[in-house]
C-alpha positions in Angstrom: 21.8 -5.8 -6.5 23.6 -5.8 -3.2 23.4 -8.3 -0.4 22.3 -6.7 2.9 24.3 -7.3 6.1 22.3 -9.2 8.7 23.4 -7.6 11.9 24.2 -9.6 15.0 21.5 -9.6 17.5 21.2 -10.9 21.1 18.4 -12.4 23.1 18.4 -12.1 26.9 16.5 -15.2 28.0 15.0 -16.3 31.3 16.2 -19.9 31.4 14.0 -22.3 33.2 15.5 -25.8 33.3 14.0 -28.9 34.9 14.9 -29.2 38.6 16.2 -25.7 38.7 14.3 -23.0 40.6 16.7 -20.2 39.8 16.1 -18.3 36.5 19.3 -17.3 34.7 19.6 -14.5 32.2 21.6 -15.9 29.3 23.1 -13.9 26.4 22.7 -16.0 23.2 24.5 -14.2 20.3 24.6 -15.3 16.7 25.9 -13.5 13.7 22.6 -14.0 11.8 19.9 -12.6 14.0 17.5 -14.6 16.0 15.4 -11.6 16.8 15.3 -9.6 13.6 16.5 -9.2 10.1 18.3 -5.9 9.4 17.1 -4.4 6.2 17.9 -0.9 5.0 17.2 1.5 2.1 18.3 0.3 -1.4 19.6 -3.1 -0.1 18.8 -4.8 -3.5 19.5 -2.3 -6.2 20.6 -3.9 -9.5 24.2 -4.5 -10.3 25.9 -5.5 -13.6 25.7 -9.3 -14.5 28.7 -11.5 -15.0 30.5 -9.5 -12.4 31.7 -10.1 -8.8 31.2 -7.7 -6.0 33.0 -7.5 -2.6 31.3 -6.1 0.4 32.9 -5.5 3.8 30.8 -4.7 6.9 32.0 -3.4 10.2 29.3 -3.3 12.8 28.9 -2.4 16.5 25.7 -3.4 18.3 24.6 -2.6 21.9 21.9 -4.6 23.6 20.3 -3.9 27.0 17.5 -5.3 29.1 15.0 -2.7 30.1 14.9 -1.8 33.7 11.1 -2.4 33.8 11.3 -5.8 32.1 10.1 -9.0 33.6 13.6 -10.4 33.6 14.8 -11.2 37.2 18.2 -9.6 36.5 17.7 -6.3 34.6 20.3 -3.8 33.5 22.4 -6.3 31.6 24.4 -5.1 28.6 26.0 -6.9 25.6 28.3 -5.1 23.1 29.1 -6.9 19.9 31.6 -6.0 17.2 31.9 -7.8 13.9 33.6 -7.8 10.6 31.9 -9.5 7.7 32.9 -10.2 4.1 30.4 -10.9 1.3 31.2 -12.0 -2.2 28.3 -11.7 -4.7 28.3 -13.1 -8.2 25.7 -11.7 -10.5 24.5 -13.5 -13.6 21.6 -13.6 -16.1 18.6 -15.7 -15.0 16.8 -16.0 -18.3 16.6 -12.3 -19.3 16.4 -11.1 -15.7 18.8 -10.5 -12.9 20.1 -13.4 -10.7 22.9 -13.8 -8.2 24.5 -15.9 -5.5 26.4 -14.7 -2.5 28.7 -16.3 0.1 29.0 -14.6 3.5 31.4 -15.2 6.4 32.5 -13.1 9.4 34.2 -12.9 12.8 32.5 -11.5 16.0 33.6 -10.3 19.4 30.9 -10.2 22.2 31.3 -8.6 25.6 28.6 -8.7 28.3 28.3 -7.1 31.7 25.6 -7.5 34.4 24.7 -8.7 37.9 26.2 -12.1 37.0 29.5 -10.6 36.2 31.3 -10.3 32.8 31.2 -12.6 29.9 33.2 -12.4 26.7 33.7 -14.5 23.6 34.9 -14.2 20.1 34.8 -16.5 17.0 33.5 -17.1 13.5 29.9 -16.6 12.6 27.8 -19.2 10.8 28.5 -18.9 7.1 25.7 -18.3 4.7 24.8 -18.7 1.1 22.1 -16.4 -0.5 20.3 -16.9 -3.8 18.8 -13.9 -5.6 16.1 -14.0 -8.4 14.4 -11.1 -9.9 10.6 -11.4 -10.4 10.0 -8.4 -12.6 11.6 -5.1 -13.5 15.3 -5.8 -13.1 16.7 -6.9 -16.5 20.1 -8.6 -16.8 22.4 -5.7 -17.7 26.1 -5.9 -18.6 28.5 -3.4 -17.3 28.5 -1.4 -20.5 24.7 -1.3 -20.5 24.3 -0.5 -16.8 25.2 3.3 -16.9 22.6 4.0 -19.6 19.8 2.0 -18.0 16.8 3.9 -16.6 15.9 2.7 -13.1 12.4 1.1 -12.9 10.2 -0.5 -10.3 11.2 -4.1 -9.5 10.5 -7.1 -7.3 12.9 -9.8 -6.2 13.0 -13.0 -4.2 16.0 -14.0 -1.9 16.7 -17.1 0.1 19.5 -17.2 2.7 20.6 -20.4 4.3 22.9 -20.4 7.4 24.9 -23.5 8.1 25.9 -24.4 11.7 29.6 -24.1 11.1 30.5 -21.1 13.3 32.3 -21.2 16.6 30.2 -22.9 19.3 30.8 -24.1 22.9 27.9 -26.1 24.3 28.9 -25.1 27.8 29.0 -21.4 27.2 26.0 -19.1 27.6 27.1 -16.9 24.7 28.4 -18.0 21.3 29.0 -16.5 17.9 27.7 -19.6 16.1 24.1 -20.8 16.5 24.7 -24.6 16.2 21.5 -24.9 14.1 20.3 -24.3 10.5 18.4 -21.2 9.7 16.4 -20.3 6.5 15.3 -16.9 5.5 13.1 -16.3 2.5 12.6 -12.6 1.7 10.6 -10.6 -1.0 11.3 -7.0 -1.7 9.3 -4.5 -3.8 11.2 -1.3 -4.8 9.3 1.6 -6.3 10.8 4.7 -7.9 8.4 7.5 -8.9 11.2 9.6 -10.5 13.5 7.2 -12.4 15.9 6.5 -9.5 16.1 9.8 -7.8 14.1 8.5 -4.9 13.1 4.9 -3.8 10.5 3.4 -1.6 11.7 -0.1 -0.4 9.3 -2.6 1.0 10.5 -5.9 2.5 8.6 -8.9 3.9 10.4 -12.0 5.1 10.4 -14.9 7.5 13.1 -16.7 9.4 12.9 -20.4 10.3 15.1 -22.4 12.6 16.0 -26.0 13.4 16.7 -27.0 17.0 19.9 -26.6 18.9 20.2 -29.8 21.0 23.5 -28.7 22.6 22.3 -25.6 24.4 24.1 -25.1 27.7 25.1 -28.8 27.8 22.4 -31.2 26.5 19.4 -28.9 26.7 17.3 -28.2 23.6 16.8 -24.6 22.4 14.0 -24.2 19.9 12.5 -21.1 18.3 9.3 -20.2 16.6 9.4 -18.6 13.1 10.1 -14.9 13.1 8.3 -12.5 10.7 10.0 -9.3 9.5 8.6 -6.3 7.7 10.4 -3.1 6.6 9.7 0.1 4.8 12.2 2.8 3.8 12.3 6.0 1.8 15.6 7.3 0.3 16.5 10.3 -1.9 19.5 11.2 -3.9 21.8 14.0 -2.8 23.6 15.1 -5.9 24.8 12.3 -8.2 26.8 10.1 -5.8 25.0 10.3 -2.5 21.7 9.3 -0.9 20.1 9.4 2.5 17.3 7.1 3.7 14.9 6.8 6.6 12.5 4.0 7.6 11.4 1.4 10.1 11.2 -2.3 10.6 8.7 -4.4 12.5 9.4 -7.8 13.9 6.9 -10.4 15.2 7.3 -13.8 16.7 10.6 -15.7 17.1 9.9 -16.7 20.8 12.4 -19.2 22.2 11.9 -22.4 24.2 14.4 -24.3 26.4 13.4 -27.9 26.8 9.9 -26.9 25.5 9.5 -24.2 28.2 8.7 -20.8 26.8 11.1 -18.0 27.6 8.4 -15.3 26.9 10.7 -13.3 24.7 8.9 -13.1 21.4 9.6 -10.0 19.3 6.8 -7.5 18.7 8.2 -4.0 18.1 9.4 -1.3 15.7 13.0 -0.3 14.9 13.5 3.0 13.1 16.7 3.5 11.2 18.6 6.0 9.1 21.4 5.6 6.5 23.7 7.7 4.4 25.7 6.5 1.4 28.3 8.0 -0.9 29.9 6.5 -4.0 33.4 7.3 -5.3 34.0 6.5 -9.0 37.8 6.9 -8.8 38.3 3.9 -6.6 35.0 2.3 -7.6 33.6 1.8 -4.1 30.6 2.9 -2.1 30.7 3.9 1.6 27.4 3.5 3.5 26.8 4.5 7.1 23.8 3.2 9.0 22.3 3.7 12.4 19.3 1.8 14.0 17.7 2.0 17.4 14.8 0.0 18.9 11.6 2.1 19.0 9.2 -0.2 20.9 9.5 -3.6 22.6 7.3 -5.8 24.7 8.2 -6.3 28.3 11.3 -8.5 28.9 12.5 -7.9 25.3 15.9 -6.3 24.8 16.5 -2.9 23.3 19.1 -2.7 20.5 21.2 0.0 18.8 23.4 -0.6 15.7 26.1 1.4 14.0 27.4 0.0 10.7 30.0 0.9 8.1 29.8 -0.8 4.7 32.4 -0.7 1.9 31.4 -2.3 -1.4 32.8 -2.4 -4.9 33.7 -4.6 -7.9 36.0 -7.5 -7.0 37.3 -7.7 -10.6 
């Protein structure tokens, strides 16, 4: 089982504060997304129990407001670059697979637009993720893992983000969110040919507490966000696979001082991935690209390019 990287996402918001007639477009960046979860093919394949895995993610994202959007200041752009480390410990949970993972990272964000340039960097909100298999993923030791025949399985995952990342209450863009976030997720993985190909289905939700220090003493709140993904992947030889799929996001609209910003998500994001494993150095390299397919008016478009290196820590 591997822990997926939750790519940084940005929201361009029309900020409507009391006694302020001017709407201001604000880039609000957090490491763990406020607009979408970023799932991919084979995110939660089983790994040996009683073992530690290290995963390193290097990601570049680009976010733009659409020229036809309802935003009063279109043609804004935000580019984010991040490095993230994940340590996953796998263990038996009864006779099934279980795990816990710790995540932390550092992000650099640069934005340009009619209001000028904005730039910041800092630590993301750290997270802890709990994994529990529901059926089909037995607890396998390393010496059993190579001989096991892949089978259909379902798992539950809960990620909790703590508001410990870098945050400046007077800045319109931050790498920490200054609020708690909770993300329950269920995945169903189906293989019709004993692991040669996989169909991965994901359904999750993201829930947020309020940020009461948004641009000073303003309150930023957000509705729950629903995420749904489906991917198909197929082996290429014994060490590689390629995957294609799409995600759908719905909800997650934000409010500033209880005033709606009209930026709820409601669109598809197609994505592709390619992965190659090397047994000599015991690591796997995965490349991934994702691009917004459809968005409602005033919602941003996103592109993502990611490199992931993963392997046993010891």
